[in-house]
N, C-alpha and C positions, 0 to 999 in steps of 0.2 A: 502492500498500499504508499504508495507516494504520501508526503508530509508536508505541509507551510510550519516548519522550524524559526523560531526569533531568537536569535541570541542576541542580548541585550548587555550596558554599563557604563560605567562614565564615559566621560573624554579620556584615551591615555591609557585602556585599561587593555589595547593589542586586540576591537574587532576587527580591525583591517588586516591586519596578521592571520587572526584566523581562515575570513573569509578568504585572501591568499590560497591558506594552505588545507580549506573547505575546499576549493577548485582542483588545484594540483592533486591531492590524494584523488578524485573521483576524476581526472583523465588520465593519473595513474594508472587506474584499473579501467580503463577503452571506456569510460564515459565518457559522452560529449555534451558542453552544458554552452551557458548565455551567463555573463559574466555586465552586471549592470554599477550604476554608481550614480550618484546627484551630486555636486557641488563640490568634489572631492578636494583638499589641499591643494593638489599636485596641478588644479587646469580640469580642463572641462575633458570626457571621456576618458578616464585616466582613475584606475584605483590601486590606491599607494598605500605605503607602509609608512609608519616613521621608522621602522627597524633598514629604510633604504629600495624596500622590496615598489617591485609595482609591475600593472600588469594594464592591456588596452580594456576597454571595457565601452557599453553604449551610455550612453547618458542619457540619464533619465528626466524628460520635464513634461511640465503639467499637462504636456499634446501628447504624448504615448500614454498607448494603449495596448499593454502590456499581454491580453488576450491575442487584438487582432495579429498585433507580433509574433507569436508563436504560430498559429492556426496560419498565417501567412508563408510560415517560416517550411510546415509541416508539409503544407499543400503544393509545393515549390519540390517537395522532396528532401530537405534539409530534417538532420536528425537534432534532437536535443530532448536528453536522458532529466536534465536537472534546470535550474536557475539561480546563481550567488545575489545577491541584489544587497550591495550594503550605500550606505549614509540612510536606510530608510524608514528613517525620519522624517527625511524632508519628502519620504510621499503621501500621495495624498489617500484621503477613504476609499477613492476610487481602482487604486492604485492596487490598493492593496487587496482590495473585494475581486479586483480582477487573477490575481495571483493565487487570490482561494482558491476560482474558480479553476484555473490551469492544475491546480492539484486535485480538485474534485473533478473536474471529466475528460482530464489529459494526463491523469498517473505520469504529471510531472513533478517531481520533488524542487522546492524551495528552502532555501536558506538564508535568510535575512539579515543584518545586522545594522544593530542604529541603539544613538544611545534614545534614554527612556522622556528626557523632561529636559528642558533649555535653562535660558542662564535666570530663570523667573521661579522655578523651582515647576514650569509645568506641563503638560504630559502634552508630548507632538502629537497634531496629528495621526502622521503614518504610524507611528510606535502606539500609541492609542489603539489605532486597530486591530495593531499588529497582537495584541495582548486580548483584542475580543474575539479574534477567528485565529490566532493561532494552534496546531495540534498540542506543539510543544511551545516553550517558552524559557532561555535555558539564561542564567546570570554570569556571567563569564567568572571566570576560578581567579585568573590574573588580576589584583585587586591594585588599583590606584590609588594612591598618597598624597593624601594635603603634605604641606610643607611641615606639620606639628605630625611627621609623623604616622597618624590616625587616616584610620580606611578613607578616603576621597567617596562620598557620596552622592557630593551638589555641583554643576557645573557652575560656574562664576565668567562673567566676561566683564574685561576688565580693560579700561583706559589711563594710560601711562600708567598702570599698577595696578589704579583702583579700583574697587567694583562698582558696576553699576547694574540699577534693577531695571529700569525705562529705555524703552528706543524696539530698533524692530526687531522679530524673530529673529529673522536669519539674514547674518553676516557674517559669512566667511571667514574662520579664521584659525590657527592654530594652536594648541596649548604652548606660555609663557618658557622662557628657558629659563633653569632655577641660576645660571651664572648669577652672581649679585654685581658682577663686572658689568654685563651688557646690557643695557638700555632697554626697557623695556617696550613692545609693539604701541602703537598709538591705541589699537586695540587690539586684542589679544584673549583666548581662555585660561582659563586656571582651574582648575579640581580644588574641592575642598570638602572636610567632613564640614557635618551639620551645622558645630556651633559657631564655626568662622566664617561659616558661611551664613549665619544667619548675623555673626558680627559684624560683616561685610571686610575682615582680617585676612588680606590676600599675601603674601610673602613680603611682594614689597612694601607691604603698609610695618608687617610683622618686623623686618628692619630697620627701619626708622622709627618702631616706636625703639628696636634694641638698643639704637644710639640715641635716643632723647633723654635728654638727664632731669626730665618726669619723669612720674611714675605713672603710670596709666592704670585706675583703677579698675582690675578690671569685678564682675560681677558676676 
């Protein structure tokens, strides 16, 4: 039986690396698949990992219809055994509905990868629908860490090193470099534990506090 699998976690927990590994493992066993992504850090139509690996992919746009894409390929004699769908948080509800139909009607496995919540701690549309429909929801076991060393559970957007909680939902960026000698990007992302996300204490803010002669009253 084909299945719709959803692998989720915070940024920096290895989702894209696993997506690449899943594709490799299936291809190594003679299966034929298609790789999809949306707004990858490496640019359009590319699935990339922070480890430096990348493959060409099909860019998922609002206009893409997964069902029509797959049916058209099959009717032209192409073979498709599975789909790898990275950055699935950016997909629409309709995209996920189409993927579930592909699993049920065409018996094609779908492996979707994405983060659950945005920088406001609200579920992404695509991720919410995947949680509702997926046969299996997997929490990735490679834990991303907050700057304090605790398990990171929240994605934070930063501007010049400081956390922001308002703005456009989708702004493409990457997790910030933790090297204190390199300046933070104007817009970036950082993974934080819930406590420091609530306090809006990014790594840059924590460093500034540590260097300040004033004592910050933590409560």
